[in-house]
GUVEX-751438 format. One line per field, with one value per residue: residue number from 1; x, y, z of N, C-alpha, C in turn; residue in three letters; chain. Coordinates in pm, 1 decimal, m for minus. Layout:
% residues N
k	[NUM,...]
n_xx	[X,...]
n_yy	[Y,...]
n_zz	[Z,...]
ca_xx	[X,...]
ca_yy	[Y,...]
ca_zz	[Z,...]
c_xx	[X,...]
c_yy	[Y,...]
c_zz	[Z,...]
r	[Ala,...]
c	[A,...]
//
This chain:
% residues 214
k	[1,2,3,4,5,6,7,8,9,10,11,12,13,14,15,16,17,18,19,20,21,22,23,24,25,26,27,28,29,30,31,32,33,34,35,36,37,38,39,40,41,42,43,44,45,46,47,48,49,50,51,52,53,54,55,56,57,58,59,60,61,62,63,64,65,66,67,68,69,70,71,72,73,74,75,76,77,78,79,80,81,82,83,84,85,86,87,88,89,90,91,92,93,94,95,96,97,98,99,100,101,102,103,104,105,106,107,108,109,110,111,112,113,114,115,116,117,118,119,120,121,122,123,124,125,126,127,128,129,130,131,132,133,134,135,136,137,138,139,140,141,142,143,144,145,146,147,148,149,150,151,152,153,154,155,156,157,158,159,160,161,162,163,164,165,166,167,168,169,170,171,172,173,174,175,176,177,178,179,180,181,182,183,184,185,186,187,188,189,190,191,192,193,194,195,196,197,198,199,200,201,202,203,204,205,206,207,208,209,210,211,212,213,214]
n_xx	[4623.9,4770.6,4899.1,4679.8,4590.6,4806.0,4795.2,4546.2,4594.7,4785.5,4626.5,4449.2,4620.3,4694.2,4443.1,4352.9,4550.1,4504.0,4245.9,4213.7,4350.3,4216.2,3964.5,3998.3,3984.4,4161.7,4273.6,4104.0,4184.0,4220.9,3958.2,3940.5,4180.0,4324.3,4508.6,4720.3,4803.6,4992.6,4857.5,4644.1,4374.3,4200.3,3924.5,4054.7,4308.5,4640.5,4659.6,4734.6,4817.2,4624.3,4491.2,4192.1,3860.1,3545.5,3184.3,3071.0,3317.5,3524.1,3684.0,3947.1,4118.6,4413.2,4568.9,4667.9,4646.7,4534.5,4310.9,4233.4,3984.4,3816.6,3508.3,3320.6,3130.6,3183.2,3374.4,3602.2,3745.9,3895.6,3956.2,4176.9,4160.1,3913.5,3630.8,3477.0,3216.3,3128.2,2823.9,2574.1,2538.5,2714.7,2585.0,2371.0,2498.8,2600.2,2685.5,2821.4,2898.1,2999.8,3179.5,3423.7,3572.1,3476.6,3493.3,3291.1,3208.0,2947.5,2817.2,2543.5,2232.2,2055.8,2168.6,2247.2,2337.3,2442.9,2451.8,2550.1,2342.9,2149.5,1988.5,2084.3,1967.2,2083.3,2156.8,2368.5,2564.8,2790.7,2944.3,3027.8,3112.8,3139.8,3143.3,3021.6,2928.0,2705.4,2659.0,2652.5,2833.1,2727.0,2775.3,2619.7,2765.8,2700.2,2407.6,2123.1,1954.7,1795.1,1715.4,1678.0,1610.5,1724.9,1616.3,1412.3,1218.3,999.3,1080.1,1177.4,1367.0,1423.6,1687.5,1857.4,2147.0,2404.9,2663.9,2801.4,2590.0,2429.8,2536.3,2502.7,2448.2,2362.3,2167.4,2173.2,1992.8,1745.2,1523.4,1534.9,1616.7,1818.8,2063.0,2189.9,2523.1,2867.4,3088.6,3354.2,3678.9,3692.9,3711.8,3683.8,3895.2,3957.8,3717.8,3712.7,3935.6,3851.0,3623.3,3748.0,3882.0,3690.9,3618.3,3463.9,3342.1,3278.2,2956.0,2994.1,3233.6,3443.8,3281.2,3287.3,3196.2,3188.5,3327.2,3601.9,3577.8,3730.4]
n_yy	[13865.0,13750.7,13544.1,13391.9,13297.1,13142.9,12940.0,12827.3,12731.8,12537.0,12369.6,12278.5,12122.7,11918.8,11809.1,11715.8,11530.6,11347.6,11246.8,11034.0,10811.3,10765.9,10725.8,10478.0,10307.2,10325.6,10374.8,10616.1,10929.9,10925.6,11007.2,11323.1,11578.9,11682.0,11857.0,12100.1,12435.9,12685.6,12853.4,12653.1,12532.8,12284.0,12263.6,12444.0,12341.6,12300.2,12197.8,11915.1,11757.6,11470.4,11450.4,11349.1,11457.1,11542.8,11542.4,11823.5,11932.4,12225.7,12415.9,12633.2,12893.2,13086.2,13407.3,13415.0,13139.5,12797.5,12520.1,12189.3,11951.5,11635.3,11476.1,11199.6,11185.4,11441.6,11739.1,12004.5,12326.5,12546.4,12882.2,13153.5,13316.2,13218.3,13051.5,12746.5,12537.1,12201.6,12028.6,11780.1,11420.6,11314.1,11172.6,11334.9,11581.7,11913.1,12261.0,12547.1,12870.0,13173.1,13369.3,13416.8,13219.9,12970.6,12689.1,12429.9,12089.9,11858.6,11531.6,11298.1,11357.0,11556.6,11872.0,12134.4,12469.9,12705.0,13046.6,13391.8,13549.5,13394.0,13071.7,12792.1,12534.7,12239.8,11991.2,11752.6,11931.7,12189.6,12466.8,12808.7,13019.1,13334.2,13473.7,13743.2,13961.8,14128.6,14067.2,13801.1,13633.8,13412.9,13154.4,12925.0,12683.3,12461.9,12254.0,12237.1,12462.5,12582.4,12889.9,13063.2,13354.4,13516.8,13756.4,13814.9,13585.4,13529.2,13564.8,13329.8,13124.3,12911.8,12790.8,12679.7,12566.0,12523.4,12597.2,12806.9,12993.1,13183.9,13375.1,13527.7,13800.8,13765.1,13934.6,14102.5,14293.1,14533.0,14584.7,14377.6,14034.6,13914.0,13996.4,14027.5,13906.0,13879.0,13620.8,13536.4,13486.8,13206.2,12898.8,12679.3,12489.7,12440.2,12330.2,12095.8,11966.2,11925.6,11758.6,11542.0,11436.0,11297.2,11111.1,11194.2,11391.3,11733.2,11839.4,12001.1,11920.5,11839.2,11945.6,12079.6,12322.1,12504.5,12780.7,12790.6,12908.5,13133.2]
n_zz	[24716.1,24503.1,24643.2,24720.1,24467.5,24392.0,24593.0,24529.9,24273.2,24334.2,24491.6,24297.6,24135.9,24317.2,24374.9,24120.4,24068.8,24268.8,24231.6,24024.6,24143.0,24387.6,24291.9,24178.2,24381.4,24590.0,24929.0,25122.1,25280.7,25639.0,25879.7,26062.3,26157.4,25868.4,25750.3,25887.3,25932.1,26065.3,26353.8,26506.2,26692.9,26885.0,27080.7,27241.1,27272.5,27138.2,26801.1,26586.2,26274.5,26196.5,26435.2,26598.5,26511.4,26629.1,26684.4,26867.5,26912.0,26904.0,26666.8,26613.5,26443.7,26409.1,26317.7,25977.2,25952.3,25885.3,25843.3,25746.7,25765.3,25826.1,25873.4,25893.5,25599.9,25528.7,25458.5,25543.5,25486.1,25677.4,25716.3,25823.2,26147.7,26254.2,26402.7,26464.0,26561.6,26581.2,26553.0,26645.0,26570.5,26395.4,26191.4,26158.9,26110.6,26192.5,26213.3,26386.8,26317.9,26405.1,26360.1,26108.9,25835.0,25616.5,25409.7,25285.3,25219.3,25183.9,25249.7,25192.8,25365.2,25606.8,25708.8,25939.7,25946.5,26157.6,26180.4,26249.2,26156.6,26028.3,25996.7,25815.7,25626.2,25475.3,25222.1,25105.2,24975.8,24850.9,25003.2,25088.3,25356.1,25503.4,25803.0,25991.4,26264.2,26187.4,25924.4,25694.2,25452.5,25207.7,24989.5,24802.9,24657.6,24506.4,24491.3,24721.9,24943.2,25240.9,25371.3,25668.8,25807.2,26107.3,26202.9,26028.3,25989.5,25834.2,25575.9,25476.3,25257.5,24980.0,24791.2,24494.5,24335.7,24081.9,24010.5,24179.9,24158.4,24292.6,24503.9,24829.2,25061.7,25387.4,25607.3,25926.3,26000.2,25879.8,25593.2,25411.0,25424.5,25281.8,25033.4,24697.3,24615.2,24503.6,24367.8,24573.0,24723.1,24738.0,24551.5,24260.5,24253.7,24521.4,24614.0,24459.8,24566.8,24839.5,24802.8,24688.1,24904.5,25039.2,24859.2,24635.3,24353.4,24260.4,24125.4,23901.6,23799.2,23531.2,23339.6,23027.0,22932.1,23133.6,23292.8,23509.9,23847.3,24065.4]
ca_xx	[4552.6,4862.2,4919.9,4558.0,4587.9,4908.5,4742.0,4439.9,4652.4,4843.6,4520.0,4398.1,4712.8,4681.4,4312.3,4347.8,4638.4,4448.4,4118.9,4219.2,4395.0,4110.8,3852.2,4027.5,3960.2,4265.7,4225.1,4086.9,4247.8,4142.5,3889.2,4013.9,4254.7,4402.6,4622.0,4723.3,4900.1,4987.8,4801.1,4514.8,4340.7,4078.0,3881.9,4153.0,4438.8,4712.4,4620.0,4832.5,4757.5,4591.9,4409.8,4049.2,3761.2,3414.6,3073.3,3095.3,3449.8,3538.9,3813.4,3977.2,4242.8,4468.3,4605.9,4750.9,4640.7,4433.0,4294.5,4144.5,3947.4,3717.1,3426.0,3226.8,3132.9,3194.7,3512.6,3601.2,3865.9,3873.8,4057.6,4234.7,4075.8,3777.5,3596.3,3366.0,3176.1,3055.1,2708.7,2511.6,2594.8,2792.5,2491.4,2295.7,2598.6,2577.8,2792.4,2793.0,3009.1,2955.2,3277.8,3528.6,3560.6,3474.2,3446.5,3241.4,3139.2,2869.6,2757.3,2398.1,2176.4,2022.2,2265.0,2203.9,2445.0,2397.9,2537.0,2508.0,2225.6,2049.6,2007.4,2084.1,1951.6,2136.9,2164.2,2457.7,2602.4,2916.3,2912.6,3130.4,3056.3,3220.4,3051.6,3047.3,2807.4,2594.8,2643.4,2713.2,2842.0,2696.0,2770.2,2583.4,2844.7,2613.0,2313.8,2005.2,1960.4,1686.3,1769.9,1579.3,1669.0,1694.4,1536.0,1295.5,1193.8,892.2,1144.0,1238.7,1389.3,1492.3,1763.2,1926.1,2246.6,2492.7,2799.9,2812.0,2493.6,2354.6,2591.6,2417.0,2476.2,2250.7,2180.2,2120.9,1882.7,1699.6,1396.7,1559.4,1700.0,1931.4,2082.7,2287.5,2664.9,2945.7,3172.8,3487.6,3759.0,3687.8,3712.9,3659.0,4007.6,3945.8,3605.0,3757.0,4025.4,3774.6,3542.5,3838.5,3919.3,3584.8,3589.7,3362.3,3376.6,3163.1,2872.4,3044.4,3364.5,3449.0,3191.8,3376.7,3137.8,3189.1,3451.9,3633.6,3563.9,3834.5]
ca_yy	[13808.9,13661.6,13424.7,13309.6,13233.2,13035.2,12834.4,12762.4,12655.0,12418.6,12280.0,12217.3,12015.2,11811.7,11744.8,11641.1,11416.0,11252.1,11189.1,10901.5,10704.5,10736.9,10670.2,10339.6,10223.4,10344.7,10415.0,10757.5,10979.0,10899.1,11127.1,11403.5,11686.6,11637.5,11946.4,12213.0,12537.7,12797.9,12835.4,12584.3,12469.9,12206.6,12277.1,12524.0,12275.4,12303.1,12085.3,11860.6,11672.6,11336.1,11458.6,11322.3,11563.8,11478.6,11632.3,11892.5,11998.9,12360.4,12434.4,12773.2,12925.0,13220.3,13486.8,13346.3,12993.1,12724.8,12379.2,12105.5,11835.4,11543.5,11403.1,11119.9,11213.4,11586.6,11791.5,12147.3,12407.8,12660.6,12981.2,13219.0,13395.5,13158.2,12950.9,12661.0,12428.2,12096.9,11980.0,11659.9,11292.4,11262.6,11140.0,11459.5,11679.2,12052.9,12340.7,12683.4,12962.1,13309.3,13457.1,13344.3,13182.3,12823.1,12620.5,12302.3,11998.6,11766.9,11412.9,11287.5,11381.9,11695.2,11943.5,12269.4,12561.1,12817.5,13162.2,13507.0,13618.4,13304.7,12928.6,12739.7,12390.2,12194.3,11844.8,11714.0,12050.3,12258.8,12604.8,12891.1,13116.7,13432.0,13519.3,13858.8,13978.1,14195.2,14024.9,13673.3,13603.9,13273.4,13108.7,12786.6,12654.9,12369.0,12185.6,12307.8,12513.3,12664.1,12995.3,13122.3,13472.0,13530.1,13876.2,13814.7,13444.0,13517.3,13568.9,13197.7,13109.9,12788.4,12814.7,12563.1,12615.4,12423.7,12644.0,12943.5,13073.3,13288.5,13415.9,13622.4,13851.4,13742.5,14050.9,14094.0,14389.4,14594.1,14535.1,14254.2,13935.7,13876.8,14075.2,13959.4,13928.7,13818.5,13511.6,13583.0,13424.9,13061.9,12859.2,12541.3,12400.2,12401.8,12237.9,11968.2,11905.2,11877.8,11645.6,11427.9,11379.7,11206.0,11019.4,11243.6,11507.6,11825.0,11818.0,12072.9,11867.2,11778.8,12013.0,12157.6,12452.8,12590.3,12850.2,12781.6,13027.5,13140.3]
ca_zz	[24603.0,24428.1,24724.6,24708.4,24337.7,24392.9,24673.1,24456.2,24165.2,24394.5,24531.0,24177.1,24094.1,24411.7,24355.0,23995.4,24078.3,24362.1,24191.4,23957.0,24231.2,24483.5,24216.8,24145.2,24502.4,24691.3,25059.7,25143.3,25404.0,25758.9,25934.9,26160.2,26098.1,25755.3,25732.2,25983.1,25896.7,26159.4,26487.5,26504.0,26821.7,26898.8,27219.0,27311.8,27279.9,27009.3,26711.0,26492.8,26173.9,26244.8,26557.2,26569.2,26522.9,26651.8,26720.6,26994.1,26911.8,26852.0,26598.0,26595.1,26370.0,26435.6,26198.6,25878.5,25975.7,25807.9,25881.8,25664.6,25846.5,25770.1,25969.2,25816.3,25457.2,25513.7,25468.4,25561.8,25482.8,25764.4,25698.3,25940.5,26240.9,26245.3,26505.3,26419.5,26652.4,26514.6,26628.5,26594.1,26607.2,26281.4,26083.9,26142.7,26147.8,26165.3,26270.7,26428.2,26287.2,26430.0,26296.2,26037.3,25695.9,25609.7,25288.0,25328.8,25126.8,25269.3,25191.6,25207.8,25496.0,25640.7,25795.8,25979.0,25964.5,26241.4,26167.8,26330.8,26098.8,25970.4,26001.3,25676.8,25616.2,25348.4,25201.3,24997.9,24904.7,24881.4,25031.4,25151.4,25450.0,25578.3,25904.9,26076.2,26351.5,26120.4,25785.4,25657.9,25311.1,25185.0,24851.6,24780.4,24538.1,24435.0,24579.5,24767.0,25081.6,25288.7,25453.8,25758.8,25874.8,26247.3,26230.7,25940.8,25955.9,25728.7,25447.1,25451.7,25111.9,24932.2,24667.9,24434.4,24242.1,24020.2,24000.4,24240.2,24082.1,24361.1,24633.5,24900.9,25194.2,25481.6,25689.7,26063.0,26018.0,25754.8,25536.5,25341.9,25495.0,25199.0,24913.3,24611.0,24631.7,24400.6,24415.6,24613.8,24830.0,24732.5,24411.4,24220.4,24287.8,24663.5,24622.1,24403.7,24665.8,24954.3,24762.2,24666.9,25032.2,25081.3,24747.0,24545.7,24272.4,24252.4,24007.8,23787.0,23756.9,23399.0,23245.4,22942.8,22898.9,23253.4,23321.9,23651.6,23928.6,24166.5]
c_xx	[4641.8,4883.9,4800.5,4552.9,4689.0,4858.1,4631.8,4490.6,4718.2,4738.7,4460.0,4486.8,4701.2,4551.9,4306.7,4438.1,4578.0,4325.9,4129.4,4252.3,4283.7,3988.8,3872.0,4019.0,4067.6,4203.9,4215.3,4158.1,4161.1,4067.1,3976.6,4085.4,4344.4,4525.3,4606.5,4831.8,4886.1,4924.3,4656.9,4492.5,4206.4,4042.1,3988.8,4293.3,4507.7,4682.9,4735.9,4759.6,4737.9,4507.0,4264.9,3966.0,3625.1,3310.1,3097.6,3227.6,3440.8,3680.5,3833.8,4110.7,4282.3,4502.3,4697.2,4748.6,4531.2,4425.2,4200.3,4113.6,3827.3,3641.8,3320.2,3241.8,3141.6,3338.9,3504.1,3740.9,3834.4,3988.9,4098.8,4129.7,3931.1,3757.6,3468.5,3340.8,3090.7,2943.6,2659.5,2587.7,2678.1,2704.3,2403.3,2384.8,2552.8,2691.6,2742.0,2916.6,2954.8,3055.5,3382.3,3485.1,3572.1,3416.3,3412.0,3188.1,3073.8,2818.4,2606.5,2356.5,2153.4,2127.4,2210.6,2324.4,2392.0,2499.8,2482.9,2378.7,2116.5,2086.9,1990.2,2073.6,1997.6,2133.1,2257.9,2507.6,2749.5,2882.4,3028.8,3062.3,3168.9,3127.1,3105.7,2921.7,2688.8,2567.7,2716.4,2712.2,2818.1,2686.2,2737.8,2650.6,2770.5,2521.9,2194.2,2021.9,1834.5,1741.3,1659.7,1650.1,1630.5,1598.2,1413.4,1262.7,1083.4,954.2,1224.6,1253.9,1464.4,1559.1,1829.7,2022.8,2330.7,2638.2,2811.7,2712.0,2432.6,2415.5,2508.1,2488.2,2349.8,2266.6,2116.9,2004.8,1849.1,1573.0,1415.7,1650.1,1823.2,1937.5,2191.3,2429.4,2734.7,3033.2,3308.7,3546.9,3744.0,3676.4,3694.2,3769.3,3996.3,3828.8,3639.9,3843.9,3944.5,3690.2,3627.2,3875.4,3815.4,3532.7,3483.9,3423.0,3255.7,3084.3,2920.3,3172.3,3357.3,3352.3,3270.0,3323.4,3137.0,3326.7,3480.9,3618.7,3663.4,3805.8]
c_yy	[13710.2,13533.0,13333.7,13233.1,13120.0,12912.8,12756.8,12681.1,12527.3,12318.9,12210.5,12102.5,11893.8,11734.1,11661.6,11518.0,11308.1,11179.9,11052.2,10785.8,10665.8,10678.3,10522.8,10251.3,10234.1,10395.0,10566.9,10801.7,10949.7,11024.5,11199.1,11518.5,11636.7,11722.2,12063.2,12307.9,12653.9,12759.9,12778.0,12516.4,12393.6,12208.5,12349.0,12466.2,12282.0,12176.1,12043.8,11774.7,11530.0,11336.0,11431.7,11445.5,11497.9,11585.2,11693.5,11966.4,12137.5,12376.1,12583.7,12789.2,13065.6,13293.5,13406.4,13196.5,12929.7,12580.0,12312.7,11981.2,11761.7,11480.2,11331.2,11147.3,11365.2,11628.7,11943.5,12205.3,12533.0,12760.0,13050.2,13293.3,13347.1,13062.5,12878.7,12555.3,12327.1,12044.7,11849.5,11534.9,11233.4,11228.2,11258.1,11575.1,11819.7,12130.1,12478.9,12767.0,13103.8,13411.6,13368.8,13301.0,13031.8,12776.3,12477.6,12221.5,11889.5,11649.8,11413.9,11310.9,11527.6,11752.2,12082.7,12355.5,12684.8,12931.2,13279.2,13568.6,13522.5,13160.2,12874.4,12588.2,12343.4,12043.6,11821.1,11829.1,12086.6,12404.2,12675.1,12997.4,13205.6,13500.2,13636.3,13878.3,14033.6,14148.9,13891.4,13657.5,13451.3,13246.1,12961.1,12747.8,12555.8,12300.1,12271.6,12348.8,12587.6,12762.2,13057.2,13231.0,13474.2,13646.8,13886.4,13669.8,13427.7,13519.7,13438.9,13175.7,12980.7,12824.6,12687.5,12616.7,12497.0,12466.3,12789.7,13038.3,13187.3,13320.3,13529.7,13678.5,13832.5,13844.1,14035.2,14191.8,14451.0,14530.4,14402.1,14163.9,13901.1,13968.3,14004.6,13998.7,13870.7,13707.0,13568.2,13489.6,13273.1,13021.8,12713.7,12445.5,12350.7,12308.2,12099.9,11891.0,11848.7,11755.8,11523.2,11358.4,11283.9,11120.7,11063.2,11349.6,11602.2,11802.4,11887.5,12013.9,11801.4,11839.5,12109.6,12299.8,12548.9,12652.2,12838.5,12912.4,13022.7,13253.7]
c_zz	[24523.5,24508.3,24714.0,24577.9,24330.0,24471.5,24598.6,24340.9,24216.3,24435.4,24410.4,24132.3,24185.5,24392.5,24229.6,23997.9,24167.4,24313.8,24125.5,24052.3,24328.2,24412.0,24184.5,24268.2,24607.7,24819.6,25070.9,25268.6,25524.7,25806.8,26034.6,26088.1,25988.3,25733.2,25827.1,25940.4,25994.9,26291.0,26477.4,26638.0,26813.8,27046.4,27303.4,27320.3,27142.0,26927.6,26621.7,26391.2,26226.2,26370.9,26522.7,26590.0,26534.2,26682.9,26858.3,26999.7,26854.3,26793.4,26576.5,26523.8,26400.0,26308.7,26105.9,25887.4,25894.3,25852.5,25779.7,25748.8,25785.7,25883.2,25888.8,25666.8,25427.8,25528.7,25470.0,25540.4,25561.2,25753.2,25830.7,26023.8,26239.7,26362.8,26462.6,26526.2,26575.8,26608.0,26569.7,26629.4,26494.2,26164.4,26055.6,26177.5,26110.6,26224.5,26304.2,26399.3,26301.1,26379.0,26227.7,25899.3,25683.8,25477.0,25326.7,25212.7,25212.3,25188.4,25212.2,25350.4,25521.2,25736.6,25826.2,26011.8,26039.1,26227.0,26253.4,26282.5,26049.1,26003.2,25860.8,25682.3,25480.4,25343.4,25082.7,24912.1,24925.0,24902.4,25097.9,25234.9,25501.6,25677.5,25983.2,26159.3,26278.4,25978.7,25763.0,25508.1,25296.4,25037.3,24851.2,24647.3,24447.5,24536.1,24614.5,24911.6,25113.4,25390.6,25538.2,25834.5,26019.2,26274.9,26142.1,25897.2,25850.6,25587.6,25420.9,25301.4,25085.6,24800.6,24622.1,24330.1,24188.8,24022.9,24047.3,24180.4,24156.6,24497.8,24693.5,25022.5,25277.9,25595.3,25828.3,26085.1,25883.4,25701.1,25465.9,25421.9,25418.5,25078.8,24829.3,24642.2,24508.9,24456.5,24452.5,24720.6,24838.6,24585.4,24389.8,24262.4,24430.0,24684.0,24569.9,24502.6,24782.6,24916.3,24741.6,24798.6,25087.0,24963.2,24651.3,24451.2,24274.1,24128.7,23883.3,23727.1,23620.7,23299.7,23154.8,22916.0,23018.7,23271.5,23471.1,23723.8,24043.1,24265.6]
r	[Unk,Unk,Unk,Unk,Unk,Unk,Unk,Unk,Unk,Unk,Unk,Unk,Unk,Unk,Unk,Unk,Unk,Unk,Unk,Unk,Unk,Unk,Unk,Unk,Unk,Unk,Unk,Unk,Unk,Unk,Unk,Unk,Unk,Unk,Unk,Unk,Unk,Unk,Unk,Unk,Unk,Unk,Unk,Unk,Unk,Unk,Unk,Unk,Unk,Unk,Unk,Unk,Unk,Unk,Unk,Unk,Unk,Unk,Unk,Unk,Unk,Unk,Unk,Unk,Unk,Unk,Unk,Unk,Unk,Unk,Unk,Unk,Unk,Unk,Unk,Unk,Unk,Unk,Unk,Unk,Unk,Unk,Unk,Unk,Unk,Unk,Unk,Unk,Unk,Unk,Unk,Unk,Unk,Unk,Unk,Unk,Unk,Unk,Unk,Unk,Unk,Unk,Unk,Unk,Unk,Unk,Unk,Unk,Unk,Unk,Unk,Unk,Unk,Unk,Unk,Unk,Unk,Unk,Unk,Unk,Unk,Unk,Unk,Unk,Unk,Unk,Unk,Unk,Unk,Unk,Unk,Unk,Unk,Unk,Unk,Unk,Unk,Unk,Unk,Unk,Unk,Unk,Unk,Unk,Unk,Unk,Unk,Unk,Unk,Unk,Unk,Unk,Unk,Unk,Unk,Unk,Unk,Unk,Unk,Unk,Unk,Unk,Unk,Unk,Unk,Unk,Unk,Unk,Unk,Unk,Unk,Unk,Unk,Unk,Unk,Unk,Unk,Unk,Unk,Unk,Unk,Unk,Unk,Unk,Unk,Unk,Unk,Unk,Unk,Unk,Unk,Unk,Unk,Unk,Unk,Unk,Unk,Unk,Unk,Unk,Unk,Unk,Unk,Unk,Unk,Unk,Unk,Unk,Unk,Unk,Unk,Unk,Unk,Unk]
c	[A,A,A,A,A,A,A,A,A,A,A,A,A,A,A,A,A,A,A,A,A,A,A,A,A,A,A,A,A,A,A,A,A,A,A,A,A,A,A,A,A,A,A,A,A,A,A,A,A,A,A,A,A,A,A,A,A,A,A,A,A,A,A,A,A,A,A,A,A,A,A,A,A,A,A,A,A,A,A,A,A,A,A,A,A,A,A,A,A,A,A,A,A,A,A,A,A,A,A,A,A,A,A,A,A,A,A,A,A,A,A,A,A,A,A,A,A,A,A,A,A,A,A,A,A,A,A,A,A,A,A,A,A,A,A,A,A,A,A,A,A,A,A,A,A,A,A,A,A,A,A,A,A,A,A,A,A,A,A,A,A,A,A,A,A,A,A,A,A,A,A,A,A,A,A,A,A,A,A,A,A,A,A,A,A,A,A,A,A,A,A,A,A,A,A,A,A,A,A,A,A,A,A,A,A,A,A,A,A,A,A,A,A,A]
//
């Protein structure tokens, strides 16, 4: 927990320092792997910072590892012990995550997130996913999403949030497709950092009446 808070505080400092320069028109980071920590592989091959990432690629992280990557107007922070496959042609990007932890920020355009328990359609949002076989944690940090359960598709639901307003557990079985959860394991500083990498700020950024969430 202490390590996570230190990392988030560092991310906040980096993000806030970067925003003014990039907002003034400085060059944004190139697409591809932006940062690699620990054991990270792309399509089974060892990854290094600067490596290109494209639709169809599978990114995996080992224990204690992390990767930040950029494709088009989208950016991701992939935590340890996770595997993500990118789908689509870049303009209709989507991804498949059946196990692991992933924080995402997306630009304009429809995207589809395939998990072990539900398919999530989003547009221009930020979200965090922790995927397990029987349960997926999903926090729509801001934006709109449509959730379609694999086992109860009749419980299709559309949600809209501004600041981590309605985190959910998406379940693989049971009478309910989704149940309420709390905000955990991701925070505003990381969202600010990811959005900065693609030249944006989250909608909550600069709102003095909002308490940061970590």
